[in-house]
ZASE-865709 format. One record per residue: residue in one letter; residue number from 1; z, y, x of N, C-alpha, C, O in turn. Coordinates in Angstrom, 3 decimals, always signed. Example, Ala and Ser with C-alpha at 12.3 -4.5 7.8 and 13.67 -1.06 7.14 Angstrom:
# residues 2
 aa   i       nz       ny       nx      caz      cay      cax       cz       cy       cx       oz       oy       ox
  A   1   +7.800   -5.690  +13.190   +7.800   -4.500  +12.300   +7.800   -3.300  +13.200   +8.465   -3.319  +14.236
  S   2   +7.080   -2.250  +12.850   +7.140   -1.060  +13.670   +7.870   +0.030  +12.900   +8.039   +1.138  +13.409
# end
This chain:
# residues 89
 aa   i       nz       ny       nx      caz      cay      cax       cz       cy       cx       oz       oy       ox
  M   1   +0.046   -1.103   +0.662   -0.106   -0.016   +0.030   +0.157   +1.230   +0.878   +1.121   +1.301   +1.639
  R   2   -0.652   +2.113   +0.732   -0.992   +3.419   +1.442   +0.365   +4.374   +0.968   +0.927   +4.416   -0.126
  A   3   +0.671   +5.152   +2.292   +1.884   +5.919   +2.368   +1.594   +7.004   +1.113   +2.527   +7.399   +0.413
  T   4   +0.627   +7.312   +0.964   +0.482   +8.370   +0.020   +0.699   +8.021   -1.487   +1.173   +8.802   -2.312
  S   5   +0.287   +6.743   -1.734   +0.661   +5.998   -2.889   +2.106   +5.895   -3.207   +2.485   +6.141   -4.352
  L   6   +2.941   +5.549   -2.277   +4.398   +5.366   -2.195   +4.938   +6.899   -2.337   +5.930   +7.067   -3.047
  M   7   +4.398   +7.916   -1.763   +5.025   +9.257   -1.793   +4.643   +9.665   -3.405   +5.521  +10.298   -3.991
  M   8   +3.584   +9.398   -4.052   +3.329   +9.670   -5.635   +4.316   +9.228   -6.311   +5.016   +9.947   -7.024
  L   9   +4.494   +7.848   -6.135   +5.532   +7.181   -6.905   +6.912   +7.661   -6.769   +7.614   +7.740   -7.777
  A  10   +7.414   +8.022   -5.493   +8.704   +8.553   -5.371   +8.666  +10.105   -5.896   +9.702  +10.493   -6.436
  V  11   +7.818  +10.830   -5.817   +7.982  +12.128   -6.545   +7.887  +11.696   -8.323   +8.567  +12.400   -9.069
  A  12   +7.222  +10.791   -8.827   +7.221  +10.601  -10.091   +8.605  +10.043  -10.432   +9.059  +10.121  -11.573
  L  13   +9.206   +9.527   -9.504  +10.559   +8.762   -9.851  +11.483   +9.965   -9.985  +12.238  +10.118  -10.945
  F  14  +11.389  +10.708   -9.085  +12.251  +12.291   -8.973  +12.095  +12.801  -10.318  +13.079  +13.040  -11.018
  I  15  +10.861  +12.987  -10.728  +10.629  +13.902  -11.990  +11.139  +13.020  -13.209  +11.603  +13.614  -14.182
  L  16  +11.084  +11.772  -13.206  +11.605  +10.879  -14.283  +13.030  +11.124  -14.356  +13.603  +11.258  -15.437
  H  17  +13.615  +11.187  -13.247  +15.088  +11.167  -13.064  +15.646  +12.349  -13.434  +16.809  +12.355  -13.838
  R  18  +14.909  +13.512  -13.351  +15.497  +14.712  -13.778  +15.253  +14.744  -15.264  +16.108  +15.313  -15.941
  W  19  +14.170  +14.194  -15.892  +13.956  +14.147  -17.270  +14.943  +13.252  -17.994  +15.270  +13.559  -19.140
  A  20  +15.431  +12.197  -17.431  +16.490  +11.301  -18.081  +17.723  +11.884  -17.976  +18.667  +11.522  -18.678
  T  21  +17.811  +12.893  -17.031  +19.451  +13.305  -16.945  +19.616  +14.599  -17.487  +20.613  +15.280  -17.245
  N  22  +18.375  +15.096  -18.452  +18.275  +16.340  -19.350  +18.318  +17.505  -18.474  +18.869  +18.551  -18.818
  Q  23  +17.770  +17.349  -17.393  +17.425  +18.594  -16.424  +15.972  +19.106  -16.552  +15.126  +18.434  -17.143
  T  24  +15.706  +20.245  -16.020  +14.275  +20.642  -16.086  +13.519  +19.680  -15.191  +13.787  +19.534  -13.999
  A  25  +12.439  +18.954  -15.912  +11.797  +18.032  -14.937  +10.824  +18.515  -14.046  +10.637  +18.123  -12.894
  V  26  +10.145  +19.497  -14.727   +9.107  +20.180  -13.605   +9.133  +21.678  -13.955   +8.900  +22.189  -15.051
  S  27   +9.474  +22.291  -12.766   +9.219  +23.724  -12.741   +8.457  +24.093  -11.520   +8.040  +23.216  -10.762
  V  28   +8.289  +25.164  -11.335   +7.331  +25.464  -10.077   +7.793  +25.202   -8.778   +7.005  +24.877   -7.891
  H  29   +9.104  +25.323   -8.569   +9.822  +24.887   -7.326   +9.654  +23.467   -7.202   +9.227  +23.022   -6.136
  I  30   +9.937  +22.688   -8.163   +9.645  +21.161   -7.970   +8.145  +20.860   -7.665   +7.797  +20.115   -6.749
  A  31   +7.251  +21.526   -8.546   +5.973  +21.085   -8.460   +5.403  +21.413   -7.073   +4.584  +20.628   -6.595
  V  32   +5.713  +22.346   -6.489   +5.156  +22.877   -5.077   +5.772  +22.082   -4.019   +5.090  +21.806   -3.032
  A  33   +7.215  +21.605   -4.124   +7.763  +20.964   -3.289   +7.371  +19.545   -3.379   +7.444  +18.909   -2.327
  G  34   +6.937  +18.881   -4.520   +6.232  +17.671   -4.780   +4.839  +17.536   -4.135   +4.490  +16.659   -3.344
  I  35   +4.183  +18.451   -4.561   +2.616  +18.497   -3.858   +2.642  +18.813   -2.454   +1.720  +18.439   -1.730
  F  36   +3.794  +19.588   -1.923   +3.679  +19.654   -0.458   +4.102  +18.363   +0.150   +3.458  +17.966   +1.122
  A  37   +5.055  +17.688   -0.272   +5.533  +16.516   +0.253   +4.351  +15.383   +0.380   +4.066  +14.810   +1.432
  I  38   +3.686  +15.159   -0.951   +2.405  +14.545   -0.820   +1.470  +14.504   +0.049   +0.988  +13.505   +0.583
  L  39   +1.085  +16.095   +0.266   +0.065  +16.523   +1.026   +0.397  +16.156   +2.782   -0.400  +15.726   +3.616
  V  40   +1.638  +16.450   +2.929   +2.194  +16.234   +4.383   +1.952  +14.632   +4.419   +1.151  +14.298   +5.293
  I  41   +2.409  +13.729   +3.756   +2.366  +12.431   +3.855   +0.874  +12.000   +3.833   +0.582  +11.097   +4.617
  A  42   -0.023  +12.461   +3.126   -1.337  +12.302   +3.230   -2.057  +12.671   +4.476   -3.003  +12.006   +4.898
  F  43   -1.582  +13.783   +5.084   -2.291  +14.214   +6.234   -1.880  +13.230   +7.503   -2.543  +12.934   +8.498
  L  44   -0.430  +12.797   +7.073   -0.185  +11.859   +8.516   -0.697  +10.471   +8.099   -0.727   +9.648   +9.014
  D  45   -1.092  +10.072   +6.931   -1.367   +8.732   +6.607   -3.071   +8.411   +7.136   -4.000   +8.020   +6.430
  Q  46   -3.077   +8.638   +8.194   -4.419   +8.327   +8.913   -4.183   +8.153  +10.575   -3.344   +8.773  +11.230
  G  47   -4.934   +7.365  +10.981   -4.888   +7.270  +12.436   -3.599   +6.704  +12.977   -2.916   +5.856  +12.403
  A  48   -3.338   +7.263  +14.145   -2.058   +6.740  +15.060   -0.628   +7.117  +14.215   +0.422   +6.484  +14.323
  T  49   -0.843   +8.273  +13.368   +0.364   +8.508  +12.623   +0.790   +7.733  +11.295   +1.825   +7.965  +10.671
  E  50   -0.167   +6.775  +10.961   -0.051   +6.006   +9.545   +1.441   +5.317   +9.705   +2.185   +5.474   +8.737
  P  51   +1.902   +4.648  +10.709   +3.292   +3.891  +10.639   +4.228   +4.954  +10.373   +5.258   +4.621   +9.788
  V  52   +4.078   +6.184  +10.690   +5.202   +7.147  +10.600   +5.109   +7.774   +9.167   +6.113   +8.216   +8.610
  A  53   +4.083   +7.792   +8.692   +3.907   +8.270   +7.089   +4.213   +7.149   +6.357   +4.797   +7.431   +5.311
  K  54   +4.006   +5.861   +6.555   +4.617   +4.912   +5.701   +6.216   +4.760   +5.786   +6.898   +4.465   +4.805
  G  55   +6.743   +4.996   +7.085   +8.247   +4.940   +7.032   +8.755   +6.018   +6.157   +9.508   +5.757   +5.219
  F  56   +8.344   +7.302   +6.447   +8.967   +8.522   +5.501   +8.695   +8.278   +4.156   +9.566   +8.616   +3.354
  A  57   +7.467   +7.658   +3.652   +7.103   +7.447   +2.195   +8.050   +6.517   +1.764   +8.674   +6.846   +0.755
  W  58   +8.341   +5.341   +2.317   +9.367   +4.378   +1.952  +10.641   +4.937   +1.892  +11.346   +4.582   +0.948
  L  59  +11.046   +5.657   +2.616  +12.500   +6.339   +2.885  +12.420   +7.373   +1.509  +13.402   +7.339   +0.768
  F  60  +11.537   +8.088   +1.223  +11.641   +8.781   +0.177  +11.606   +7.939   -1.233  +12.152   +8.277   -2.283
  L  61  +10.911   +6.886   -1.019  +10.901   +6.107   -2.415  +12.040   +5.316   -2.630  +12.448   +5.052   -3.761
  I  62  +12.663   +4.859   -1.420  +14.064   +4.199   -1.512  +15.209   +5.389   -2.102  +16.096   +5.055   -2.887
  G  63  +15.097   +6.407   -1.748  +15.994   +7.565   -2.262  +15.828   +7.740   -3.537  +16.849   +7.803   -4.222
  A  64  +14.616   +7.854   -4.137  +14.195   +8.064   -5.437  +14.676   +6.959   -6.371  +15.193   +7.178   -7.466
  A  65  +14.465   +5.782   -5.857  +14.918   +4.654   -6.675  +16.379   +4.760   -6.658  +17.010   +4.693   -7.713
  Y  66  +16.980   +4.929   -5.478  +18.409   +5.090   -5.709  +19.111   +5.888   -6.606  +20.149   +5.513   -7.151
  N  67  +18.587   +6.978   -6.782  +18.814   +8.064   -7.659  +18.640   +7.416   -9.149  +19.446   +7.720  -10.029
  M  68  +17.664   +6.598   -9.381  +17.631   +6.214  -10.634  +18.339   +5.070  -11.125  +18.140   +4.718  -12.287
  V  69  +19.266   +4.346  -10.281  +20.098   +3.524  -10.561  +21.146   +3.709  -11.722  +21.207   +2.903  -12.650
  P  70  +21.903   +4.720  -11.634  +22.742   +5.039  -12.793  +21.996   +5.370  -13.923  +22.430   +4.917  -14.982
  V  71  +20.875   +6.117  -13.970  +20.309   +6.238  -15.200  +19.621   +4.786  -15.741  +19.646   +4.677  -16.967
  L  72  +19.128   +3.876  -15.146  +18.671   +2.768  -15.350  +19.937   +1.710  -16.023  +19.736   +0.915  -16.940
  A  73  +21.176   +1.912  -15.367  +22.164   +1.197  -15.807  +22.655   +1.753  -17.246  +23.021   +1.007  -18.154
  K  74  +22.621   +2.967  -17.319  +23.167   +3.581  -18.556  +22.057   +3.340  -19.767  +22.442   +3.364  -20.936
  A  75  +20.795   +3.130  -19.469  +19.853   +2.832  -20.372  +19.993   +1.442  -20.723  +19.650   +1.041  -21.836
  A  76  +20.486   +0.665  -19.820  +20.684   -0.928  -20.033  +21.966   -1.014  -20.723  +22.221   -2.114  -21.212
  G  77  +22.812   -0.097  -20.863  +24.051   -0.214  -21.567  +25.210   -1.044  -20.613  +26.238   -1.432  -21.168
  T  78  +25.025   -1.265  -19.337  +26.215   -1.600  -18.441  +26.569   -0.154  -17.759  +25.946   +0.902  -17.658
  P  79  +27.956   -0.634  -17.306  +28.758   +0.628  -16.648  +28.241   +0.775  -15.140  +28.383   -0.146  -14.336
  A  80  +27.628   +1.997  -14.803  +27.162   +2.046  -13.432  +28.385   +2.100  -12.408  +28.255   +1.754  -11.234
  T  81  +29.538   +2.545  -12.928  +30.860   +2.456  -12.060  +31.188   +1.138  -11.290  +31.758   +1.138  -10.198
  G  82  +30.729   -0.125  -12.033  +31.358   -1.356  -11.554  +32.552   -1.856  -11.872  +33.007   -2.866  -11.335
  T  83  +33.351   -0.963  -13.072  +34.104   -1.380  -13.619  +33.884   -2.725  -14.644  +32.797   -2.974  -15.165
  T  84  +35.077   -3.522  -14.834  +34.875   -4.697  -15.683  +35.250   -4.288  -17.045  +34.947   -5.107  -17.913
  G  85  +35.765   -3.347  -17.387  +36.088   -2.863  -18.775  +37.096   -3.636  -19.367  +37.114   -3.853  -20.578
  G  86  +38.006   -4.101  -18.518  +39.264   -4.974  -18.924  +40.323   -4.092  -19.346  +40.175   -2.899  -19.084
  T  87  +41.472   -4.500  -20.013  +42.419   -3.549  -20.519  +43.443   -3.578  -19.286  +43.523   -4.532  -18.513
  T  88  +44.244   -2.373  -19.197  +45.282   -2.301  -18.291  +46.614   -2.355  -18.904  +46.719   -1.886  -20.037
  T  89  +47.742   -2.900  -18.281  +48.758   -2.768  -18.955  +49.746   -1.898  -18.287  +50.826   -1.660  -18.829
# end
């Protein structure tokens, strides 16, 4: 998979996370930052710098996916804190 595709997926996950948490999903700042990040990775995604681009794209994707874990846990109806839900005495 190309690093540019991974970066597009990471930006999409970031926007989806903001939408799911009732924040402003797309603003001028977010759009410019996302496009800039995708363009930087796209320019690096050729020739000798391709492994660097893939590494950065994977890091951004992992970070975006990690931020989505509580949102997905809440949507599934499971507690994201890891508590068992038992009673205390």
